[in-house]
C-alpha positions in Angstrom: 109.2 110.9 53.4 107.2 107.8 52.6 103.5 108.0 52.2 103.0 105.7 55.5 104.8 108.1 57.4 103.0 111.2 56.1 99.8 109.4 56.8 100.3 107.9 60.1 99.0 111.2 61.8 95.7 110.6 59.8 95.5 107.0 60.9 96.1 107.7 64.6 93.6 110.8 64.6 91.2 108.2 63.0 91.8 105.5 65.5 91.6 108.1 68.4 88.1 109.5 67.0 86.8 105.9 66.4 87.8 104.7 69.7 86.4 107.6 71.7 82.7 106.7 71.8 83.6 103.0 73.0 85.0 104.4 76.0 82.9 103.5 79.1 81.9 106.6 81.0 82.6 105.9 84.7 79.4 105.5 86.8 78.7 108.1 89.3 76.1 107.6 91.9 74.2 110.8 93.4 76.4 113.0 91.1 75.2 116.4 92.6 76.3 115.2 96.2 80.1 114.3 95.8 82.2 113.2 98.8 82.7 116.1 101.0 79.3 117.9 100.2 76.6 117.9 102.3 73.4 115.8 102.3 70.2 117.8 100.9 67.6 116.3 103.6 67.1 113.5 106.0 63.9 113.5 108.0 61.6 110.4 107.5 59.3 108.3 109.5 60.8 104.9 110.5 59.3 101.3 110.6 57.5 102.4 114.1 56.1 105.6 112.5 58.3 107.7 114.3 60.2 110.6 112.4 63.8 110.4 112.5 66.6 112.8 111.2 70.3 112.8 111.1 70.7 113.9 114.7 68.5 111.1 115.9 70.0 108.4 113.5 73.8 109.4 113.7 76.6 107.3 115.9 79.5 108.9 117.1 81.0 109.1 113.8 78.0 109.4 112.0 75.6 107.2 109.8 75.8 104.6 107.4 72.6 105.5 105.0 71.7 103.1 102.4 68.9 103.4 99.6 67.3 100.4 98.5 64.4 99.6 96.1 62.2 97.6 98.2 62.3 95.1 101.0 59.1 93.7 99.6 59.6 92.4 96.2 63.3 93.1 95.4 65.5 89.8 95.9 68.7 92.0 95.6 67.3 94.5 98.1 66.5 91.6 100.4 69.9 90.0 100.3 71.5 93.5 101.1 69.5 93.9 104.2 70.4 90.7 105.3 74.0 91.3 104.6 74.1 94.6 106.2 72.0 93.4 109.4 74.9 90.9 109.7 77.7 93.7 109.9 75.5 96.2 112.1 77.7 95.5 115.2 80.8 96.0 113.5 79.5 99.3 112.1 78.4 100.4 115.4 81.7 99.3 116.9 83.2 101.8 114.3 80.9 104.5 115.5 78.4 104.3 112.6 74.7 103.6 113.3 72.9 102.2 110.0 69.5 103.3 108.5 68.1 102.1 105.3 65.6 104.2 103.0 63.1 102.7 100.6 59.8 103.7 99.0 58.3 100.8 101.0 55.2 101.5 103.4 55.8 101.5 107.2 53.8 98.4 107.5 56.1 96.7 104.8 59.4 97.9 106.8 57.9 96.6 110.0 57.2 93.1 108.2 60.9 93.2 106.8 62.2 94.1 110.1 60.7 91.1 111.6 61.3 88.7 108.9 65.3 89.7 108.6 65.7 90.4 112.4 66.8 93.9 111.5 68.1 95.9 114.6 68.3 99.2 112.8 66.3 102.1 111.7 64.4 101.5 108.5 63.1 104.7 106.7 60.0 105.2 104.7 60.9 107.8 101.9 57.3 109.7 101.9 56.5 111.2 98.4 59.8 109.9 97.4 61.3 113.3 98.5 64.6 111.7 99.4 65.3 109.8 96.2 64.6 113.2 94.4 66.5 115.4 96.5 69.4 113.2 96.2 69.0 112.8 92.5 69.1 109.1 92.6 65.6 108.1 91.4 65.7 105.7 88.8 64.1 106.9 85.7 62.7 103.9 84.0 59.5 103.2 85.8 56.7 105.3 84.8 54.4 107.2 87.2 51.8 104.6 86.9 54.2 101.6 87.7 54.2 100.2 91.3 57.9 100.7 91.2 57.9 104.3 90.4 60.1 106.2 93.0 62.6 103.2 93.6 66.4 104.8 93.8 69.4 103.5 92.1 70.7 101.8 95.2 73.7 103.0 97.3 75.4 103.6 100.3 76.7 106.9 102.1 78.7 107.2 105.1 77.6 110.5 106.4 79.2 112.6 109.4 77.0 113.7 112.0 77.0 117.2 110.8 75.7 115.9 107.3 79.0 115.7 105.4 79.1 112.9 102.9 82.1 111.0 103.6 82.1 108.2 101.6 79.8 106.7 98.8 79.2 103.4 97.2 77.3 102.2 94.5 77.4 99.8 91.5 75.8 100.9 88.2 73.5 97.9 88.1 70.9 97.3 90.7 71.8 93.6 90.8 75.0 94.4 92.0 75.5 96.0 95.7 78.7 97.6 97.2 81.1 95.0 98.8 80.5 95.5 102.5 84.1 94.8 103.3 84.9 98.1 101.4 82.5 99.9 103.5 83.8 98.6 106.8 87.4 99.3 105.7 86.4 102.8 104.8 84.5 103.7 107.9 87.7 102.0 109.9 89.7 104.6 108.4 87.4 107.6 109.2 
């Protein structure tokens, strides 16, 4: 047996060992709450100061709940807000109401509602209890930062009983899920 043939298993093992650390790990948003599990909580004041919950927010088939960083200072969130407002009638026709969740104050949500012509519920995450409960708080901002409590943005389709039907998120906060995929998924539910 030649030296090359005898050394081949060693080189294959070496290649696999060296290549393993470079393999990218798949991004999983809200990892403790996979599709099919129940949401941990949903009760928050809306842009009018009224307490909302899953029962009051759900359409016939459920709720499209999306978590954003801020409608005050985040340009990516503002663009997403406008895009989601544009598909509201389509989602409602599919049986899903829409609600957003941010740490923004009720006053800020009211301003965003008016500025963007939003016709759906915008929730204030008091004490950032939702982003913490869902395990989606961005760990980078320190507690003394204005951005402390922002989530890793994402979208959930939730049934009226609280079951997570579908989740959509991108690893970078600059990128947001393609809403055509969200509409397609909602149409199949």
